[in-house]
KEBA-98336 format. One record per atom (N, C-alpha, C, O, CB): x, y, z; residue number from 1; residue in one letter; atom name. Coordinates in Angstrom, 3 decimals, decimal comma, m for minus. Glycine has a CB too. Layout:
# KEBA-98336
GUNU         xx         yy         zz    nr   rest   atom
GUNU          X          Y          Z   NUM      A     CA
...
This chain:
# KEBA-98336
GUNU         xx         yy         zz    nr   rest   atom
GUNU    m10,944     m6,689      8,281     1      M      N
GUNU    m10,489     m5,509      7,553     1      M     CA
GUNU     m9,346     m5,887      6,598     1      M      C
GUNU     m9,135     m5,206      5,595     1      M      O
GUNU    m10,032     m4,402      8,542     1      M     CB
GUNU     m8,622     m6,942      6,894     2      K      N
GUNU     m7,505     m7,349      6,043     2      K     CA
GUNU     m7,960     m7,638      4,613     2      K      C
GUNU     m7,255     m7,322      3,654     2      K      O
GUNU     m6,819     m8,581      6,629     2      K     CB
GUNU     m9,143     m8,240      4,478     3      E      N
GUNU     m9,661     m8,549      3,146     3      E     CA
GUNU     m9,965     m7,269      2,362     3      E      C
GUNU     m9,696     m7,186      1,164     3      E      O
GUNU    m10,925     m9,415      3,255     3      E     CB
GUNU    m10,535     m6,260      3,063     4      K      N
GUNU    m10,837     m4,983      2,420     4      K     CA
GUNU     m9,557     m4,310      1,942     4      K      C
GUNU     m9,500     m3,769      0,837     4      K      O
GUNU    m11,597     m4,059      3,382     4      K     CB
GUNU     m8,538     m4,351      2,786     5      V      N
GUNU     m7,256     m3,739      2,436     5      V     CA
GUNU     m6,677     m4,417      1,196     5      V      C
GUNU     m6,184     m3,748      0,288     5      V      O
GUNU     m6,260     m3,833      3,622     5      V     CB
GUNU     m6,738     m5,740      1,164     6      Q      N
GUNU     m6,213     m6,481      0,017     6      Q     CA
GUNU     m6,963     m6,105     m1,261     6      Q      C
GUNU     m6,353     m5,976     m2,323     6      Q      O
GUNU     m6,311     m7,997      0,267     6      Q     CB
GUNU     m8,278     m5,931     m1,165     7      E      N
GUNU     m9,072     m5,545     m2,329     7      E     CA
GUNU     m8,632     m4,179     m2,871     7      E      C
GUNU     m8,519     m3,996     m4,083     7      E      O
GUNU    m10,565     m5,514     m1,966     7      E     CB
GUNU     m8,387     m3,230     m1,972     8      V      N
GUNU     m7,968     m1,894     m2,396     8      V     CA
GUNU     m6,549     m1,949     m2,977     8      V      C
GUNU     m6,260     m1,277     m3,968     8      V      O
GUNU     m8,031     m0,897     m1,205     8      V     CB
GUNU     m5,675     m2,738     m2,371     9      L      N
GUNU     m4,321     m2,887     m2,920     9      L     CA
GUNU     m4,380     m3,457     m4,333     9      L      C
GUNU     m3,568     m3,101     m5,187     9      L      O
GUNU     m3,460     m3,796     m2,013     9      L     CB
GUNU     m5,336     m4,337     m4,572    10      N      N
GUNU     m5,493     m4,902     m5,915    10      N     CA
GUNU     m5,890     m3,825     m6,931    10      N      C
GUNU     m5,631     m3,976     m8,125    10      N      O
GUNU     m6,544     m6,023     m5,900    10      N     CB
GUNU     m6,516     m2,741     m6,463    11      L      N
GUNU     m6,889     m1,644     m7,350    11      L     CA
GUNU     m5,667     m0,808     m7,747    11      L      C
GUNU     m5,583     m0,341     m8,883    11      L      O
GUNU     m7,939     m0,754     m6,676    11      L     CB
GUNU     m4,726     m0,619     m6,824    12      V      N
GUNU     m3,545      0,201     m7,123    12      V     CA
GUNU     m2,405     m0,621     m7,723    12      V      C
GUNU     m1,480     m0,065     m8,315    12      V      O
GUNU     m3,062      0,896     m5,859    12      V     CB
GUNU     m2,472     m1,917     m7,573    13      R      N
GUNU     m1,406     m2,816     m8,045    13      R     CA
GUNU     m1,074     m2,637     m9,528    13      R      C
GUNU      0,111     m2,598     m9,859    13      R      O
GUNU     m1,805     m4,253     m7,796    13      R     CB
GUNU     m2,060     m2,523    m10,459    14      P      N
GUNU     m1,708     m2,384    m11,883    14      P     CA
GUNU     m0,806     m1,183    m12,178    14      P      C
GUNU      0,067     m1,266    m13,043    14      P      O
GUNU     m2,970     m2,267    m12,706    14      P     CB
GUNU     m1,004     m0,085    m11,481    15      A      N
GUNU     m0,160      1,097    m11,695    15      A     CA
GUNU      1,278      0,815    m11,258    15      A      C
GUNU      2,225      1,240    m11,921    15      A      O
GUNU     m0,723      2,314    m10,925    15      A     CB
GUNU      1,440      0,107    m10,156    16      L      N
GUNU      2,777     m0,246     m9,687    16      L     CA
GUNU      3,441     m1,240    m10,632    16      L      C
GUNU      4,626     m1,117    m10,942    16      L      O
GUNU      2,710     m0,828     m8,271    16      L     CB
GUNU      2,677     m2,215    m11,085    17      Q      N
GUNU      3,215     m3,227    m11,982    17      Q     CA
GUNU      3,600     m2,636    m13,325    17      Q      C
GUNU      4,523     m3,132    m13,972    17      Q      O
GUNU      2,210     m4,341    m12,179    17      Q     CB
GUNU      2,921     m1,594    m13,755    18      A      N
GUNU      3,258     m0,933    m15,014    18      A     CA
GUNU      4,658     m0,325    m14,961    18      A      C
GUNU      5,314     m0,167    m15,990    18      A      O
GUNU      2,225      0,151    m15,339    18      A     CB
GUNU      5,112      0,018    m13,747    19      D      N
GUNU      6,453      0,578    m13,565    19      D     CA
GUNU      7,458     m0,475    m13,108    19      D      C
GUNU      8,585     m0,140    m12,742    19      D      O
GUNU      6,410      1,717    m12,558    19      D     CB
GUNU      7,058     m1,739    m13,127    20      G      N
GUNU      7,982     m2,812    m12,765    20      G     CA
GUNU      8,029     m3,143    m11,287    20      G      C
GUNU      8,950     m3,822    m10,835    20      G      O
GUNU      9,336     m2,457    m13,211    20      G     CB
GUNU      7,051     m2,674    m10,527    21      G      N
GUNU      7,027     m2,932     m9,090    21      G     CA
GUNU      5,767     m3,651     m8,667    21      G      C
GUNU      4,970     m4,093     m9,495    21      G      O
GUNU      7,158     m1,641     m8,322    21      G     CB
GUNU      5,603     m3,758     m7,361    22      D      N
GUNU      4,403     m4,379     m6,808    22      D     CA
GUNU      4,328     m4,038     m5,325    22      D      C
GUNU      5,262     m3,474     m4,755    22      D      O
GUNU      4,408     m5,929     m7,029    22      D     CB
GUNU      3,209     m4,387     m4,713    23      V      N
GUNU      3,021     m4,168     m3,288    23      V     CA
GUNU      2,505     m5,461     m2,674    23      V      C
GUNU      1,678     m6,160     m3,258    23      V      O
GUNU      2,041     m2,984     m3,018    23      V     CB
GUNU      3,014     m5,763     m1,479    24      E      N
GUNU      2,626     m6,985     m0,774    24      E     CA
GUNU      2,107     m6,597      0,607    24      E      C
GUNU      2,778     m5,872      1,342    24      E      O
GUNU      3,829     m7,987     m0,664    24      E     CB
GUNU      0,925     m7,073      0,959    25      L      N
GUNU      0,357     m6,807      2,276    25      L     CA
GUNU      1,050     m7,687      3,298    25      L      C
GUNU      1,105     m8,906      3,138    25      L      O
GUNU     m1,174     m7,049      2,288    25      L     CB
GUNU      1,581     m7,070      4,354    26      V      N
GUNU      2,271     m7,809      5,409    26      V     CA
GUNU      1,347     m8,001      6,602    26      V      C
GUNU      1,216     m9,112      7,115    26      V      O
GUNU      3,557     m7,077      5,840    26      V     CB
GUNU      0,695     m6,907      7,052    27      D      N
GUNU     m0,146     m7,002      8,247    27      D     CA
GUNU     m1,086     m5,808      8,324    27      D      C
GUNU     m0,831     m4,757      7,736    27      D      O
GUNU      0,721     m7,085      9,521    27      D     CB
GUNU     m2,174     m5,989      9,059    28      V      N
GUNU     m3,091     m4,908      9,392    28      V     CA
GUNU     m3,311     m4,992     10,894    28      V      C
GUNU     m3,837     m5,986     11,393    28      V      O
GUNU     m4,455     m5,009      8,586    28      V     CB
GUNU     m2,907     m3,945     11,620    29      S      N
GUNU     m3,054     m3,966     13,081    29      S     CA
GUNU     m4,470     m3,576     13,477    29      S      C
GUNU     m5,229     m3,035     12,674    29      S      O
GUNU     m2,036     m3,016     13,747    29      S     CB
GUNU     m4,811     m3,862     14,728    30      E      N
GUNU     m6,127     m3,497     15,253    30      E     CA
GUNU     m6,286     m1,983     15,336    30      E      C
GUNU     m7,407     m1,474     15,359    30      E      O
GUNU     m6,345     m4,125     16,633    30      E     CB
GUNU     m5,156     m1,256     15,383    31      E      N
GUNU     m5,186      0,201     15,464    31      E     CA
GUNU     m5,368      0,859     14,105    31      E      C
GUNU     m5,491      2,081     14,020    31      E      O
GUNU     m3,919      0,704     16,101    31      E     CB
GUNU     m5,387      0,050     13,025    32      G      N
GUNU     m5,583      0,596     11,691    32      G     CA
GUNU     m4,304      0,927     10,951    32      G      C
GUNU     m4,321      1,686      9,982    32      G      O
GUNU     m6,408      1,806     11,777    32      G     CB
GUNU     m3,179      0,355     11,409    33      V      N
GUNU     m1,901      0,568     10,731    33      V     CA
GUNU     m1,677     m0,589      9,755    33      V      C
GUNU     m1,646     m1,754     10,151    33      V      O
GUNU     m0,718      0,677     11,762    33      V     CB
GUNU     m1,524     m0,249      8,487    34      V      N
GUNU     m1,318     m1,244      7,441    34      V     CA
GUNU      0,177     m1,313      7,125    34      V      C
GUNU      0,800     m0,301      6,805    34      V      O
GUNU     m2,151     m0,899      6,160    34      V     CB
GUNU      0,740     m2,514      7,218    35      S      N
GUNU      2,152     m2,716      6,888    35      S     CA
GUNU      2,236     m3,371      5,520    35      S      C
GUNU      1,603     m4,398      5,272    35      S      O
GUNU      2,873     m3,587      7,969    35      S     CB
GUNU      3,025     m2,768      4,629    36      V      N
GUNU      3,194     m3,305      3,286    36      V     CA
GUNU      4,674     m3,399      2,950    36      V      C
GUNU      5,517     m2,765      3,584    36      V      O
GUNU      2,459     m2,434      2,252    36      V     CB
GUNU      4,967     m4,206      1,935    37      R      N
GUNU      6,322     m4,320      1,410    37      R     CA
GUNU      6,257     m3,981     m0,073    37      R      C
GUNU      5,518     m4,610     m0,831    37      R      O
GUNU      6,924     m5,759      1,650    37      R     CB
GUNU      7,034     m2,987     m0,480    38      L      N
GUNU      7,130     m2,643     m1,894    38      L     CA
GUNU      8,200     m3,529     m2,511    38      L      C
GUNU      9,297     m3,649     m1,967    38      L      O
GUNU      7,461     m1,120     m2,099    38      L     CB
GUNU      7,891     m4,148     m3,637    39      T      N
GUNU      8,813     m5,085     m4,262    39      T     CA
GUNU      9,134     m4,672     m5,688    39      T      C
GUNU      8,533     m3,742     m6,225    39      T      O
GUNU      8,234     m6,490     m4,243    39      T     CB
GUNU     10,077     m5,363     m6,293    40      G      N
GUNU     10,472     m5,056     m7,663    40      G     CA
GUNU     11,102     m3,679     m7,734    40      G      C
GUNU     11,849     m3,284     m6,839    40      G      O
GUNU      9,269     m5,140     m8,606    40      G     CB
GUNU     10,802     m2,953     m8,792    41      A      N
GUNU     11,365     m1,617     m8,991    41      A     CA
GUNU     10,954     m0,661     m7,873    41      A      C
GUNU     11,693      0,271     m7,557    41      A      O
GUNU     10,925     m1,055    m10,342    41      A     CB
GUNU      9,793     m0,880     m7,275    42      C      N
GUNU      9,309     m0,005     m6,198    42      C     CA
GUNU     10,148     m0,153     m4,926    42      C      C
GUNU     10,240      0,782     m4,131    42      C      O
GUNU      7,838     m0,313     m5,888    42      C     CB
GUNU     10,753     m1,311     m4,736    43      G      N
GUNU     11,538     m1,546     m3,529    43      G     CA
GUNU     12,772     m0,677     m3,442    43      G      C
GUNU     13,209     m0,342     m2,342    43      G      O
GUNU     11,940     m2,979     m3,458    43      G     CB
GUNU     13,347     m0,302     m4,576    44      S      N
GUNU     14,583      0,489     m4,569    44      S     CA
GUNU     14,405      1,875     m5,181    44      S      C
GUNU     15,379      2,615     m5,324    44      S      O
GUNU     15,669     m0,252     m5,314    44      S     CB
GUNU     13,202      2,228     m5,538    45      C      N
GUNU     12,948      3,513     m6,188    45      C     CA
GUNU     13,040      4,661     m5,178    45      C      C
GUNU     12,501      4,562     m4,076    45      C      O
GUNU     11,561      3,508     m6,865    45      C     CB
GUNU     13,728      5,758     m5,553    46      P      N
GUNU     13,807      6,901     m4,637    46      P     CA
GUNU     12,457      7,588     m4,405    46      P      C
GUNU     12,305      8,350     m3,450    46      P      O
GUNU     14,794      7,910     m5,172    46      P     CB
GUNU     11,485      7,322     m5,272    47      M      N
GUNU     10,153      7,914     m5,116    47      M     CA
GUNU      9,202      6,994     m4,349    47      M      C
GUNU      8,007      7,280     m4,264    47      M      O
GUNU      9,562      8,238     m6,484    47      M     CB
GUNU      9,710      5,905     m3,794    48      S      N
GUNU      8,829      4,922     m3,155    48      S     CA
GUNU      8,079      5,499     m1,957    48      S      C
GUNU      6,948      5,092     m1,690    48      S      O
GUNU      9,634      3,716     m2,716    48      S     CB
GUNU      8,687      6,440     m1,227    49      T      N
GUNU      7,987      7,048     m0,089    49      T     CA
GUNU      6,774      7,828     m0,575    49      T      C
GUNU      5,712      7,780      0,045    49      T      O
GUNU      8,934      7,975      0,708    49      T     CB
GUNU      6,929      8,537     m1,670    50      M      N
GUNU      5,797      9,291     m2,222    50      M     CA
GUNU      4,724      8,325     m2,733    50      M      C
GUNU      3,531      8,553     m2,532    50      M      O
GUNU      6,269     10,234     m3,366    50      M     CB
GUNU      5,150      7,254     m3,392    51      T      N
GUNU      4,197      6,240     m3,863    51      T     CA
GUNU      3,424      5,677     m2,684    51      T      C
GUNU      2,208      5,494     m2,753    51      T      O
GUNU      4,925      5,101     m4,623    51      T     CB
GUNU      4,141      5,404     m1,602    52      L      N
GUNU      3,523      4,817     m0,415    52      L     CA
GUNU      2,510      5,769      0,211    52      L      C
GUNU      1,378      5,371      0,487    52      L      O
GUNU      4,593      4,445      0,610    52      L     CB
GUNU      2,898      7,008      0,436    53      K      N
GUNU      2,035      7,956      1,146    53      K     CA
GUNU      0,962      8,589      0,258    53      K      C
GUNU     m0,204      8,658      0,645    53      K      O
GUNU      2,877      9,044      1,755    53      K     CB
GUNU      1,353      9,047     m0,924    54      M      N
GUNU      0,407      9,775     m1,776    54      M     CA
GUNU     m0,445      8,843     m2,638    54      M      C
GUNU     m1,511      9,238     m3,110    54      M      O
GUNU      1,159     10,744     m2,668    54      M     CB
GUNU      0,008      7,638     m2,839    55      G      N
GUNU     m0,749      6,695     m3,662    55      G     CA
GUNU     m1,472      5,657     m2,825    55      G      C
GUNU     m2,700      5,644     m2,746    55      G      O
GUNU      0,167      6,006     m4,643    55      G     CB
GUNU     m0,697      4,795     m2,207    56      I      N
GUNU     m1,275      3,663     m1,485    56      I     CA
GUNU     m2,022      4,119     m0,236    56      I      C
GUNU     m3,185      3,761     m0,050    56      I      O
GUNU     m0,184      2,667     m1,103    56      I     CB
GUNU     m1,370      4,906      0,624    57      E      N
GUNU     m2,012      5,339      1,872    57      E     CA
GUNU     m3,256      6,182      1,590    57      E      C
GUNU     m4,303      5,965      2,200    57      E      O
GUNU     m1,021      6,139      2,734    57      E     CB
GUNU     m3,146      7,132      0,678    58      K      N
GUNU     m4,285      8,006      0,365    58      K     CA
GUNU     m5,479      7,190     m0,123    58      K      C
GUNU     m6,609      7,410      0,312    58      K      O
GUNU     m3,889      9,051     m0,698    58      K     CB
GUNU     m5,221      6,249     m1,028    59      T      N
GUNU     m6,307      5,422     m1,567    59      T     CA
GUNU     m6,930      4,558     m0,478    59      T      C
GUNU     m8,154      4,466     m0,381    59      T      O
GUNU     m5,791      4,534     m2,708    59      T     CB
GUNU     m6,095      3,928      0,338    60      L      N
GUNU     m6,626      3,081      1,414    60      L     CA
GUNU     m7,471      3,887      2,395    60      L      C
GUNU     m8,540      3,437      2,808    60      L      O
GUNU     m5,480      2,391      2,161    60      L     CB
GUNU     m6,999      5,076      2,771    61      M      N
GUNU     m7,732      5,891      3,742    61      M     CA
GUNU     m9,049      6,406      3,167    61      M      C
GUNU    m10,023      6,567      3,902    61      M      O
GUNU     m6,872      7,066      4,201    61      M     CB
GUNU     m9,085      6,666      1,862    62      E      N
GUNU    m10,334      7,105      1,234    62      E     CA
GUNU    m11,363      5,984      1,202    62      E      C
GUNU    m12,546      6,214      1,452    62      E      O
GUNU    m10,068      7,607     m0,186    62      E     CB
GUNU    m10,918      4,784      0,898    63      K      N
GUNU    m11,831      3,652      0,720    63      K     CA
GUNU    m12,160      2,936      2,031    63      K      C
GUNU    m13,229      2,340      2,167    63      K      O
GUNU    m11,232      2,666     m0,255    63      K     CB
GUNU    m11,233      2,998      2,996    64      I      N
GUNU    m11,436      2,309      4,275    64      I     CA
GUNU    m11,116      3,295      5,404    64      I      C
GUNU     m9,949      3,462      5,759    64      I      O
GUNU    m10,537      1,012      4,380    64      I     CB
GUNU    m12,134      3,948      5,968    65      P      N
GUNU    m11,908      4,968      7,001    65      P     CA
GUNU    m11,165      4,461      8,240    65      P      C
GUNU    m10,550      5,250      8,957    65      P      O
GUNU    m13,222      5,538      7,425    65      P     CB
GUNU    m11,218      3,153      8,494    66      E      N
GUNU    m10,539      2,595      9,673    66      E     CA
GUNU     m9,014      2,613      9,537    66      E      C
GUNU     m8,301      2,505     10,535    66      E      O
GUNU    m11,009      1,168      9,913    66      E     CB
GUNU     m8,517      2,748      8,315    67      V      N
GUNU     m7,069      2,786      8,100    67      V     CA
GUNU     m6,542      4,140      8,563    67      V      C
GUNU     m7,013      5,186      8,116    67      V      O
GUNU     m6,712      2,532      6,598    67      V     CB
GUNU     m5,552      4,110      9,469    68      K      N
GUNU     m4,986      5,338     10,032    68      K     CA
GUNU     m3,641      5,687      9,419    68      K      C
GUNU     m3,292      6,863      9,313    68      K      O
GUNU     m4,838      5,203     11,532    68      K     CB
GUNU     m2,878      4,665      9,009    69      E      N
GUNU     m1,536      4,910      8,470    69      E     CA
GUNU     m1,094      3,681      7,677    69      E      C
GUNU     m1,539      2,562      7,934    69      E      O
GUNU     m0,512      5,233      9,617    69      E     CB
GUNU     m0,206      3,917      6,705    70      V      N
GUNU      0,424      2,830      5,961    70      V     CA
GUNU      1,912      2,967      6,143    70      V      C
GUNU      2,474      4,038      5,919    70      V      O
GUNU      0,033      2,851      4,446    70      V     CB
GUNU      2,564      1,877      6,555    71      V      N
GUNU      4,013      1,892      6,756    71      V     CA
GUNU      4,669      0,826      5,904    71      V      C
GUNU      4,070     m0,206      5,602    71      V      O
GUNU      4,363      1,680      8,236    71      V     CB
GUNU      5,903      1,089      5,522    72      Q      N
GUNU      6,672      0,132      4,721    72      Q     CA
GUNU      7,586     m0,660      5,646    72      Q      C
GUNU      8,240     m0,100      6,526    72      Q      O
GUNU      7,502      0,859      3,610    72      Q     CB
GUNU      7,617     m1,972      5,432    73      V      N
GUNU      8,495     m2,832      6,244    73      V     CA
GUNU      9,536     m3,487      5,365    73      V      C
GUNU     10,369     m4,248      5,858    73      V      O
GUNU      7,679     m3,910      6,993    73      V     CB
C-alpha cells in the first residue's frame, strides 16, 4: 500500500510545490494510518492542518479506501 500512497502524494505534490512547500511520506501503518511530513512553506504555514486534512487526507481516502487517517509528524 505504501507505493499506492506515494503515487497519490505525487498527484497532490505540484499544488504544494506551487506554494513553496512539499510533502514527504514517513510511514504507512497496517491499520491504514499514513504519516507524512510537510516541508518548506507548508511546514510552518498556519493553514497546514487544513491542507493536511482537506487536501492530502481527502484525496488519499478517495483513491485508496484502506487509508483511515493521515497524520503529520
